[in-house]
PATOR-399063 format. One record per residue: x, y, z of N, C-alpha, C in turn; residue number from 1; residue in one letter. Coordinates in nm, 2 decimals. Example, Ala and Ser with C-alpha at 12.3 -4.5 7.8 and 13.67 -1.06 7.14 Angstrom:
# residues 2
{n.east=1.32, n.north=-0.57, n.up=0.78, ca.east=1.23, ca.north=-0.45, ca.up=0.78, c.east=1.32, c.north=-0.33, c.up=0.78, vexke=1, bavex=a} $
{n.east=1.28, n.north=-0.22, n.up=0.71, ca.east=1.37, ca.north=-0.11, ca.up=0.71, c.east=1.29, c.north=0.00, c.up=0.79, vexke=2, bavex=s} $
This chain:
# residues 82
{n.east=0.08, n.north=-0.12, n.up=0.00, ca.east=0.00, ca.north=0.00, ca.up=0.00, c.east=0.09, c.north=0.13, c.up=0.00, vexke=1, bavex=x} $
{n.east=0.05, n.north=0.22, n.up=-0.08, ca.east=0.13, ca.north=0.35, ca.up=-0.09, c.east=0.08, c.north=0.44, c.up=0.03, vexke=2, bavex=x} $
{n.east=0.18, n.north=0.49, n.up=0.10, ca.east=0.15, ca.north=0.58, ca.up=0.21, c.east=0.10, c.north=0.71, c.up=0.16, vexke=3, bavex=x} $
{n.east=-0.01, n.north=0.76, n.up=0.22, ca.east=-0.06, ca.north=0.89, ca.up=0.18, c.east=-0.01, c.north=1.00, c.up=0.26, vexke=4, bavex=x} $
{n.east=0.05, n.north=0.97, n.up=0.38, ca.east=0.11, ca.north=1.08, ca.up=0.46, c.east=0.24, c.north=1.12, c.up=0.39, vexke=5, bavex=x} $
{n.east=0.26, n.north=1.25, n.up=0.38, ca.east=0.38, ca.north=1.30, ca.up=0.33, c.east=0.44, c.north=1.41, c.up=0.42, vexke=6, bavex=x} $
{n.east=0.57, n.north=1.43, n.up=0.41, ca.east=0.63, ca.north=1.53, ca.up=0.49, c.east=0.57, c.north=1.67, c.up=0.45, vexke=7, bavex=x} $
{n.east=0.57, n.north=1.76, n.up=0.55, ca.east=0.52, ca.north=1.89, ca.up=0.53, c.east=0.63, c.north=1.97, c.up=0.46, vexke=8, bavex=x} $
{n.east=0.59, n.north=2.05, n.up=0.36, ca.east=0.69, ca.north=2.14, ca.up=0.29, c.east=0.65, c.north=2.28, c.up=0.34, vexke=9, bavex=x} $
{n.east=0.74, n.north=2.35, n.up=0.39, ca.east=0.72, ca.north=2.49, ca.up=0.44, c.east=0.76, c.north=2.59, c.up=0.34, vexke=10, bavex=x} $
{n.east=0.88, n.north=2.58, n.up=0.29, ca.east=0.93, ca.north=2.68, ca.up=0.20, c.east=0.89, c.north=2.67, c.up=0.06, vexke=11, bavex=x} $
{n.east=0.86, n.north=2.54, n.up=0.01, ca.east=0.82, ca.north=2.52, ca.up=-0.13, c.east=0.67, c.north=2.49, c.up=-0.15, vexke=12, bavex=x} $
{n.east=0.59, n.north=2.51, n.up=-0.04, ca.east=0.46, ca.north=2.46, ca.up=-0.05, c.east=0.37, c.north=2.52, c.up=-0.16, vexke=13, bavex=x} $
{n.east=0.40, n.north=2.64, n.up=-0.20, ca.east=0.31, ca.north=2.70, ca.up=-0.30, c.east=0.34, c.north=2.65, c.up=-0.44, vexke=14, bavex=x} $
{n.east=0.46, n.north=2.61, n.up=-0.47, ca.east=0.50, ca.north=2.57, ca.up=-0.60, c.east=0.52, c.north=2.42, c.up=-0.62, vexke=15, bavex=x} $
{n.east=0.55, n.north=2.35, n.up=-0.52, ca.east=0.58, ca.north=2.20, ca.up=-0.53, c.east=0.48, c.north=2.12, c.up=-0.46, vexke=16, bavex=x} $
{n.east=0.45, n.north=2.00, n.up=-0.51, ca.east=0.36, ca.north=1.91, ca.up=-0.44, c.east=0.42, c.north=1.77, c.up=-0.43, vexke=17, bavex=x} $
{n.east=0.39, n.north=1.70, n.up=-0.32, ca.east=0.44, ca.north=1.56, ca.up=-0.31, c.east=0.32, c.north=1.47, c.up=-0.33, vexke=18, bavex=x} $
{n.east=0.35, n.north=1.37, n.up=-0.42, ca.east=0.25, ca.north=1.27, ca.up=-0.46, c.east=0.30, c.north=1.13, c.up=-0.42, vexke=19, bavex=x} $
{n.east=0.23, n.north=1.05, n.up=-0.34, ca.east=0.28, ca.north=0.92, ca.up=-0.30, c.east=0.32, c.north=0.83, c.up=-0.42, vexke=20, bavex=x} $
{n.east=0.44, n.north=0.77, n.up=-0.40, ca.east=0.49, ca.north=0.68, ca.up=-0.51, c.east=0.53, c.north=0.55, c.up=-0.45, vexke=21, bavex=x} $
{n.east=0.53, n.north=0.53, n.up=-0.32, ca.east=0.57, ca.north=0.41, ca.up=-0.26, c.east=0.58, c.north=0.43, c.up=-0.11, vexke=22, bavex=x} $
{n.east=0.62, n.north=0.32, n.up=-0.04, ca.east=0.64, ca.north=0.34, ca.up=0.11, c.east=0.76, c.north=0.44, c.up=0.13, vexke=23, bavex=x} $
{n.east=0.74, n.north=0.54, n.up=0.19, ca.east=0.84, ca.north=0.64, ca.up=0.23, c.east=0.90, c.north=0.71, c.up=0.10, vexke=24, bavex=x} $
{n.east=0.82, n.north=0.71, n.up=-0.01, ca.east=0.87, ca.north=0.77, ca.up=-0.14, c.east=0.76, c.north=0.86, c.up=-0.20, vexke=25, bavex=x} $
{n.east=0.80, n.north=0.98, n.up=-0.24, ca.east=0.70, ca.north=1.07, ca.up=-0.30, c.east=0.76, c.north=1.13, c.up=-0.43, vexke=26, bavex=x} $
{n.east=0.67, n.north=1.15, n.up=-0.53, ca.east=0.71, ca.north=1.23, ca.up=-0.65, c.east=0.70, c.north=1.38, c.up=-0.61, vexke=27, bavex=x} $
{n.east=0.80, n.north=1.45, n.up=-0.66, ca.east=0.80, ca.north=1.60, ca.up=-0.64, c.east=0.75, c.north=1.66, c.up=-0.77, vexke=28, bavex=x} $
{n.east=0.63, n.north=1.72, n.up=-0.77, ca.east=0.58, ca.north=1.78, ca.up=-0.89, c.east=0.57, c.north=1.93, c.up=-0.88, vexke=29, bavex=x} $
{n.east=0.58, n.north=2.00, n.up=-1.00, ca.east=0.56, ca.north=2.14, ca.up=-1.00, c.east=0.42, c.north=2.18, c.up=-1.02, vexke=30, bavex=x} $
{n.east=0.39, n.north=2.31, n.up=-1.03, ca.east=0.25, ca.north=2.36, ca.up=-1.05, c.east=0.18, c.north=2.30, c.up=-1.17, vexke=31, bavex=x} $
{n.east=0.26, n.north=2.27, n.up=-1.27, ca.east=0.20, ca.north=2.21, ca.up=-1.40, c.east=0.19, c.north=2.06, c.up=-1.39, vexke=32, bavex=x} $
{n.east=0.23, n.north=2.00, n.up=-1.28, ca.east=0.22, ca.north=1.85, ca.up=-1.27, c.east=0.34, c.north=1.78, c.up=-1.32, vexke=33, bavex=x} $
{n.east=0.45, n.north=1.85, n.up=-1.37, ca.east=0.57, ca.north=1.79, ca.up=-1.42, c.east=0.65, c.north=1.73, c.up=-1.30, vexke=34, bavex=x} $
{n.east=0.70, n.north=1.61, n.up=-1.32, ca.east=0.78, ca.north=1.55, ca.up=-1.21, c.east=0.92, c.north=1.61, c.up=-1.21, vexke=35, bavex=x} $
{n.east=0.96, n.north=1.67, n.up=-1.10, ca.east=1.09, ca.north=1.73, ca.up=-1.08, c.east=1.19, c.north=1.63, c.up=-1.03, vexke=36, bavex=x} $
{n.east=1.15, n.north=1.53, n.up=-0.95, ca.east=1.23, ca.north=1.43, ca.up=-0.89, c.east=1.15, c.north=1.35, c.up=-0.79, vexke=37, bavex=x} $
{n.east=1.22, n.north=1.29, n.up=-0.70, ca.east=1.16, ca.north=1.21, ca.up=-0.59, c.east=1.22, c.north=1.24, c.up=-0.46, vexke=38, bavex=x} $
{n.east=1.14, n.north=1.23, n.up=-0.35, ca.east=1.18, ca.north=1.25, ca.up=-0.22, c.east=1.16, c.north=1.12, c.up=-0.14, vexke=39, bavex=x} $
{n.east=1.26, n.north=1.07, n.up=-0.07, ca.east=1.26, ca.north=0.94, ca.up=0.00, c.east=1.29, c.north=0.97, c.up=0.15, vexke=40, bavex=x} $
{n.east=1.21, n.north=0.92, n.up=0.24, ca.east=1.24, ca.north=0.93, ca.up=0.38, c.east=1.33, c.north=0.81, c.up=0.41, vexke=41, bavex=x} $
{n.east=1.45, n.north=0.84, n.up=0.48, ca.east=1.54, ca.north=0.73, ca.up=0.51, c.east=1.58, c.north=0.74, c.up=0.66, vexke=42, bavex=x} $
{n.east=1.63, n.north=0.63, n.up=0.72, ca.east=1.67, ca.north=0.63, ca.up=0.86, c.east=1.56, c.north=0.62, c.up=0.95, vexke=43, bavex=x} $
{n.east=1.59, n.north=0.60, n.up=1.08, ca.east=1.49, ca.north=0.58, ca.up=1.18, c.east=1.46, c.north=0.72, c.up=1.25, vexke=44, bavex=x} $
{n.east=1.38, n.north=0.71, n.up=1.36, ca.east=1.34, ca.north=0.83, ca.up=1.42, c.east=1.46, c.north=0.92, c.up=1.47, vexke=45, bavex=x} $
{n.east=1.56, n.north=0.86, n.up=1.52, ca.east=1.67, ca.north=0.93, ca.up=1.58, c.east=1.76, c.north=0.99, c.up=1.46, vexke=46, bavex=x} $
{n.east=1.76, n.north=0.92, n.up=1.35, ca.east=1.85, ca.north=0.97, ca.up=1.23, c.east=1.76, c.north=0.99, c.up=1.11, vexke=47, bavex=x} $
{n.east=1.65, n.north=1.05, n.up=1.12, ca.east=1.56, ca.north=1.07, ca.up=1.01, c.east=1.62, c.north=1.17, c.up=0.91, vexke=48, bavex=x} $
{n.east=1.63, n.north=1.13, n.up=0.78, ca.east=1.68, ca.north=1.22, ca.up=0.68, c.east=1.59, c.north=1.21, c.up=0.56, vexke=49, bavex=x} $
{n.east=1.61, n.north=1.29, n.up=0.46, ca.east=1.53, ca.north=1.29, ca.up=0.34, c.east=1.63, c.north=1.29, c.up=0.22, vexke=50, bavex=x} $
{n.east=1.61, n.north=1.20, n.up=0.13, ca.east=1.70, ca.north=1.18, ca.up=0.01, c.east=1.63, c.north=1.24, c.up=-0.11, vexke=51, bavex=x} $
{n.east=1.70, n.north=1.32, n.up=-0.18, ca.east=1.65, ca.north=1.37, ca.up=-0.31, c.east=1.70, c.north=1.28, c.up=-0.42, vexke=52, bavex=x} $
{n.east=1.61, n.north=1.24, n.up=-0.50, ca.east=1.64, ca.north=1.14, ca.up=-0.61, c.east=1.60, c.north=1.20, c.up=-0.75, vexke=53, bavex=x} $
{n.east=1.67, n.north=1.17, n.up=-0.85, ca.east=1.64, ca.north=1.21, ca.up=-0.98, c.east=1.64, c.north=1.09, c.up=-1.08, vexke=54, bavex=x} $
{n.east=1.55, n.north=1.08, n.up=-1.17, ca.east=1.55, ca.north=0.97, ca.up=-1.26, c.east=1.66, c.north=0.99, c.up=-1.37, vexke=55, bavex=x} $
{n.east=1.73, n.north=0.89, n.up=-1.39, ca.east=1.84, ca.north=0.89, ca.up=-1.49, c.east=1.80, c.north=0.80, c.up=-1.61, vexke=56, bavex=x} $
{n.east=1.77, n.north=0.85, n.up=-1.72, ca.east=1.72, ca.north=0.77, ca.up=-1.83, c.east=1.81, c.north=0.67, c.up=-1.88, vexke=57, bavex=x} $
{n.east=1.94, n.north=0.70, n.up=-1.90, ca.east=2.04, ca.north=0.61, ca.up=-1.95, c.east=2.05, c.north=0.48, c.up=-1.86, vexke=58, bavex=x} $
{n.east=2.04, n.north=0.50, n.up=-1.73, ca.east=2.05, ca.north=0.39, ca.up=-1.64, c.east=1.91, c.north=0.33, c.up=-1.60, vexke=59, bavex=x} $
{n.east=1.80, n.north=0.40, n.up=-1.64, ca.east=1.67, ca.north=0.36, ca.up=-1.62, c.east=1.64, c.north=0.34, c.up=-1.47, vexke=60, bavex=x} $
{n.east=1.69, n.north=0.43, n.up=-1.38, ca.east=1.67, ca.north=0.42, ca.up=-1.24, c.east=1.68, c.north=0.55, c.up=-1.17, vexke=61, bavex=x} $
{n.east=1.64, n.north=0.56, n.up=-1.05, ca.east=1.65, ca.north=0.68, ca.up=-0.97, c.east=1.79, c.north=0.68, c.up=-0.91, vexke=62, bavex=x} $
{n.east=1.86, n.north=0.80, n.up=-0.92, ca.east=1.99, ca.north=0.82, ca.up=-0.86, c.east=1.98, c.north=0.92, c.up=-0.75, vexke=63, bavex=x} $
{n.east=2.06, n.north=0.90, n.up=-0.64, ca.east=2.05, ca.north=1.00, ca.up=-0.53, c.east=2.13, c.north=1.13, c.up=-0.57, vexke=64, bavex=x} $
{n.east=2.07, n.north=1.24, n.up=-0.53, ca.east=2.13, ca.north=1.37, ca.up=-0.55, c.east=2.19, c.north=1.41, c.up=-0.42, vexke=65, bavex=x} $
{n.east=2.13, n.north=1.38, n.up=-0.31, ca.east=2.19, ca.north=1.41, ca.up=-0.18, c.east=2.09, c.north=1.38, c.up=-0.07, vexke=66, bavex=x} $
{n.east=2.14, n.north=1.37, n.up=0.06, ca.east=2.07, ca.north=1.35, ca.up=0.18, c.east=2.06, c.north=1.48, c.up=0.26, vexke=67, bavex=x} $
{n.east=1.94, n.north=1.50, n.up=0.31, ca.east=1.92, ca.north=1.63, ca.up=0.38, c.east=1.84, c.north=1.60, c.up=0.51, vexke=68, bavex=x} $
{n.east=1.85, n.north=1.70, n.up=0.61, ca.east=1.78, ca.north=1.69, ca.up=0.74, c.east=1.64, c.north=1.72, c.up=0.73, vexke=69, bavex=x} $
{n.east=1.60, n.north=1.81, n.up=0.63, ca.east=1.46, ca.north=1.85, ca.up=0.61, c.east=1.41, c.north=1.82, c.up=0.47, vexke=70, bavex=x} $
{n.east=1.28, n.north=1.79, n.up=0.46, ca.east=1.22, ca.north=1.77, ca.up=0.32, c.east=1.23, c.north=1.90, c.up=0.24, vexke=71, bavex=x} $
{n.east=1.22, n.north=2.02, n.up=0.30, ca.east=1.24, ca.north=2.14, ca.up=0.23, c.east=1.37, c.north=2.15, c.up=0.16, vexke=72, bavex=x} $
{n.east=1.48, n.north=2.12, n.up=0.23, ca.east=1.61, ca.north=2.12, ca.up=0.17, c.east=1.63, c.north=2.02, c.up=0.06, vexke=73, bavex=x} $
{n.east=1.58, n.north=1.90, n.up=0.07, ca.east=1.58, ca.north=1.80, ca.up=-0.03, c.east=1.51, c.north=1.85, c.up=-0.16, vexke=74, bavex=x} $
{n.east=1.39, n.north=1.91, n.up=-0.14, ca.east=1.31, ca.north=1.95, ca.up=-0.25, c.east=1.38, c.north=2.08, c.up=-0.32, vexke=75, bavex=x} $
{n.east=1.44, n.north=2.17, n.up=-0.24, ca.east=1.51, ca.north=2.28, ca.up=-0.29, c.east=1.62, c.north=2.24, c.up=-0.38, vexke=76, bavex=x} $
{n.east=1.69, n.north=2.13, n.up=-0.34, ca.east=1.80, ca.north=2.08, ca.up=-0.41, c.east=1.75, c.north=2.03, c.up=-0.55, vexke=77, bavex=x} $
{n.east=1.64, n.north=1.96, n.up=-0.55, ca.east=1.59, ca.north=1.92, ca.up=-0.68, c.east=1.54, c.north=2.03, c.up=-0.77, vexke=78, bavex=x} $
{n.east=1.48, n.north=2.13, n.up=-0.71, ca.east=1.43, ca.north=2.25, ca.up=-0.79, c.east=1.55, c.north=2.33, c.up=-0.84, vexke=79, bavex=x} $
{n.east=1.65, n.north=2.35, n.up=-0.76, ca.east=1.76, ca.north=2.44, ca.up=-0.80, c.east=1.86, c.north=2.37, c.up=-0.89, vexke=80, bavex=x} $
{n.east=1.85, n.north=2.23, n.up=-0.90, ca.east=1.95, ca.north=2.16, ca.up=-0.98, c.east=1.89, c.north=2.11, c.up=-1.11, vexke=81, bavex=x} $
{n.east=1.76, n.north=2.15, n.up=-1.14, ca.east=1.69, ca.north=2.10, ca.up=-1.26, c.east=1.75, c.north=2.16, c.up=-1.38, vexke=82, bavex=x} $
C-alpha cells in the first residue's frame, strides 16, 4: 500500500507538491504537474533524513542527488538543480 502521509513542505509549499509513489517515497511535482524528482524518507526516528532522487534515463533508475535533514532542503536541491 502506498503511504498517503507525506512530509510537510514549508518553503516550497506554493510551487511544489508531493504525490505518494511508494512506502516512504514521493514524487515531487511542480505547479504544472511535471515530475521534478523524488523524495525518500530514510533512517529511523533518531536519524531521520530525506534523500533527493532524480530519474536517470540512460540507467533507467533513480539516482541519489543528496541526503538532507529536512524535506524542504531536499526539494530545494531538486528544484535548483533542474
